[in-house]
N, C-alpha and C positions, 0 to 999 in steps of 0.2 A: 060957320064953324063946320071946323072937318067930324069925319067920323069917330078920330080917337080925339080931338078936343072936350069932344060929345061927351064920350063914354068918361075921359077924367073930370068933367063939372061933372056929374052925374053924381059919380067915387065919393070927391071932395062933401058934399052934400052929405053923400050917407059914409063921412068918416070913416069909408071904406079903401084900401088899398089895392091896387091895380095888379092882375095876374095875369104876366105876358110869358107864354111856351115858345117853343119856337121844335120845329121840325123839317125836314129836310124835303122838298117835291122829291115823288119819287120812289120815296126810298119805308117802306122794306118793300116794299111793290106799286108799279104803279096805281093800280087798282083801292087803294088804302090810301090814296092823299086825302081825298075830302070826304073818308068817312072817319078819318082822326080826326080833321078841323071839329068838324059836328061830335067828336066824340069828348075833345078839349073842351067846348063849348061846355057841355054839357056836362063837366067837368065842372064850372066854374072856372073861367079860361073868359080874359074879360080882352084881351087883344093877343093874333095869333103873330106869328113871324114866321113868315114862309117864306123857306133857304133856297135860293135856286144854284143847282146843282153847279162844282165849278171843278174844273181838272187843280189850280194850283190855289187853294184853301187856302191864305198864309196866316189867318189868325184863328184856326180851328185846331182843338188838340185832335189826337185820331179818331175819336168815339165819330165826331163832324164830319171828319177827313173819312173815312170808311164809308158813312150814308154816303155821302157826296157819292166816293167812287162803283158803291150799287143802283144808284141813283144813273152816273152816265153808264154804265155797261144796259138797261134800259132805252138811254137814246135822251133821253129827258132834255127839253131845250127850253129857250124861254118862253116859247110859244104856248108850251105843252105846261106849264108853272102857271100863267095868263089864262087859262084854259081851265085848270082847279078852280082860278079864285071862282071864275066866271060859273063855273059850274056848283061853287059853294051857295054864290050871291041868289041862286034862282032859288035856294031857300031859309036862306040867312041875309037878310039884308044889313045890322042894327048892329053887328062884330066886325072892329075895326080890322084889317088884313095886311101888314109890311110883309112887303120882301125884303130879302137879305140873301145879298151878297157882293158881287164885285167885278169892278169896273168892265172889263174885258167882255162879258154876253152883252152890257149895256151898250157898249162902244158898237159891235157887229150889230145888234137890231140895229142901231140908229138910235141916240136921243131922242131928239124928238118922234121920233115912232114910236120906240121905246112908249113913254111920257102916257102920249097920244093910246096910246093901247093898253097903259094897264089905267090909264081914267077909266074909258070903256070896259073894261073887265072887273073894274070894281075894286083894284087895291088903293087903298089910304093910305101910304105912304114908302118907303124906302133904307135900309140899310144898302150903303154904300160904304164896303169899308175902305177901299186905296179910296175914293175920293172926298180930298179936306180942302176942308173948308175954304178954304184962304181962294179955292181956285173952281168955287160954286159956286157962287154968288147969280150965276144964269141958271145954273140946273136946277139950283136951287127955284128962281123965281119962277118958270115955266113949269113947277109940281105944285106951289102954289097954286100958280092960274089957274091949274086944273083938281084943284081945295085936294090937292094929296101935300103929304106934309114932308121936308127933308130932314130928314135924323140922322146925328152926327153922333161922331161915337167919343169921350174923356175917357181918357186910364188916368192914375197915380202919378203921372210923370206929362202931365200936360198943363205945360207952362201957361201964365195967365193971360199970355198975348192970345195961345190958341182957346182960350177958354174966353176971351172976348169975341171972337173970332166965328168960333159955334154960334153962339149967343147974337148976332151979326144975321146971319143966313138960315137957324135952324127956328122947326117950328112942328107941334104935337107934345115932342118931350125929348129927352135930350138922355142917353144912353151912359151909362159910367161903368166901365168896367175895370172892376172890382180889384184885380191882379192884376200884377206885369207879367205875359206869359199870356198864354193859348188859353180856348175854353177846356172847359173841364180840368185844372191845373190848379193844384192849391185847396189854400185853408180860409178862408173871407178877417180878415181881423175886422171887429165892428166898429172898434174906437176913431179907428183909424179910417173906412171907411165915410162914418160920421163929421171927421175930421173935416176932409176931401170934400163930402158934399156940401158943405157949408160954404166950404170955400168958393164950388162952384153959383152954389145960390147969390154971394155975390154982383153976380153978371148975366145967370139963366135964372130966366122967368117960367121957365115953362117945368111941367113937373119932369121928375128925376129917375127915373128908373134904374136900378141895379142888376147886372148880369154877370155869370162867370165866375163857377163857384160855387153855389146856390145849388141843393142835393137834395132835400129834406123839410117836412116841414120848420122843424126846428131853426136851419139859415134862414130861411124866410122868412119866419114869422121874429126874426131880430132882426135881419136885414130891412124890410118892412117898418121897422120900428122907425127911422132915420131915413127911409127910403119914401118916395111914391106908388113905386112897382116895384113889384122884384120879374127877375129873367131869370127861367128854366128854362135848357137846349139841350147840351152832353149829356145829365143824367132820365132827359125821356129818352132820348135815340136810345142810350143804356138799354133802358125797359124793353123797349123794340126788338132791338138784339136777342133779346134773352125771354121772349117772349114768341109761341107761334103764332103764327101771322091767323089764323082765324083765332085768336085773342086777341089780338093788340089792342082791338079799340077798348073792351073791356077793359086792359089793364094799364091801357093809357086813363083813360076814363077815372080809374080809380086811385090810380099814381095823382092825378092835378086834383082829386075832391078830398086827398085830408090834405094837399099843400091850402086848397084854400081856407076850409078849416084851422089849417092852423093860422093863416094873413086874418082869421075872420075873429079867434079867438081875444 
């Protein structure tokens, strides 16, 4: 059982929902990435998503696009991202880390080399936005052979066939994008999310995490009432943009503590 599967199993026994957060590796400064990961865990985060900076993050809104741009100005590479995971694992061996990004950096690294290096560093899963499930059976199998989970996105526009394809190749959890558009956009219609999750559950037996548009404790709690996990990214990046770097870890920890308390209420 992977770390991700173990985490969801433990949370289910406790009747609690998973809190998943996203930050971009290297933003707002390379030396802050690992301390921020630890601060998120201290605030009650169950699974960490660490963004691999990319120059054309097509699914991201302006907030995460800016985070990618800042990280790339520091020259942050996939090797650096894996180094952050390795450093984090020196003192935390239980919190799952999922790398989120795009196909290009993986292809440049070499798929087999990336999977081997990610496993060695202590990565638990990947979300590759532009890897369609129908073309990823081999990638998924290679990931799972190394004890890592390939995680795929579903959207309000996903067909029954796409849902079945995701069910066939994914593990760990399924990421449901609650909005049409990019990260950080719009407002969530919880009734519509509940309806779509029910349709997804007919085919996908994994836990379902909902992301895009969750901004505060109230929306997290509402979405948590129909999903197994909530994902928060843009709102955390915005918090970092508006906080002096020497206060970044404390600010992020305080923010996610409030979300955790709302989810557990």
